N, C-alpha and C positions, 0 to 999 in steps of 0.2 A: 528554496524552502518547500518542504513537502506539506501540503495542507489538504489534499483531496485523496479520496480512496484509490482512484486509479494510480496515482503516484506511489502510494504505499504498496499497492499490489505489484507494481512494476519492480520495486526494490525487493520485495519478497520473492518474486519469481526469479529475478537475476541472482539473488543469493542462493536460492535452492539449486539452481543450475550450476552455479559456481562450486557448490559443494558436491555436485554430481548426484543429487537426490531426485527421486520421483515425487509426485504429489502423494502417492500412497505411502512412501517412506516418511515424509513429513507428517502425514496423518498418524502413522504409528508412533513417531517420536513425540508428537504433541498430544496424542489421544483426542484429536479433533477429526471429525469426519472428512474424508477426501473431497466431498462435494463442497464443504465449507472452505477448504484450502483453495479450490478452484475459484470460488466466489471472491475470496480475498485477492487472489492474483489478478482477477479480471475486474476489480474495482466495484463489485456488486454486493459485497458483504455489508450488512447493516446491523449485525449482531453486537454482542457485548465486548467491552474492552478486555475482559478476562480471556475470551477466546482469542482475540488478536494477540494478547500478551503470551499465551501458551504457544501459538504458532510462531511468532517472531523469536521467542526465547529458544525454541527448539532448533532454530537455524542461526543462533548466536547474533541476533539483532536485538535492539532495544528501542523503546520510545524515549524521546527527549522532549520535555515540555519547556517552552520558553515564551517570553512575552511576544505577542504578535506585533510585527512591524507594519504600520499602516503607511501607505504612500498613495499619491495621486498618480493614475496611469498617464503615461506620456502619449503624445499624439499618434504615434505608430500603433500603440496598443489599442487606443480608441478606434482608430481606423479599422483595425483588425476585427474588433468587436461589432462595429456598426457600419462597416463599409458596404457599398452596393455590390452585392453578389448576384 
């Protein structure tokens, strides 16, 4: 499940490359600044949903909203979070 900006950015970057597009070309297709495309791909974008929507729409992606699944982390996940490093 994709819930954080870096995960979204990774999918955007993979899709852009799959289509053989540069960030500049996505910028032109979406009418969004190239710097913003880079911020999205690197998980640092904190702007509006409208901007996200224009960018992902320009590369044939869409947001899907669904009910959040809550679960308790297992022991391995807890160890990874709080282990002695």
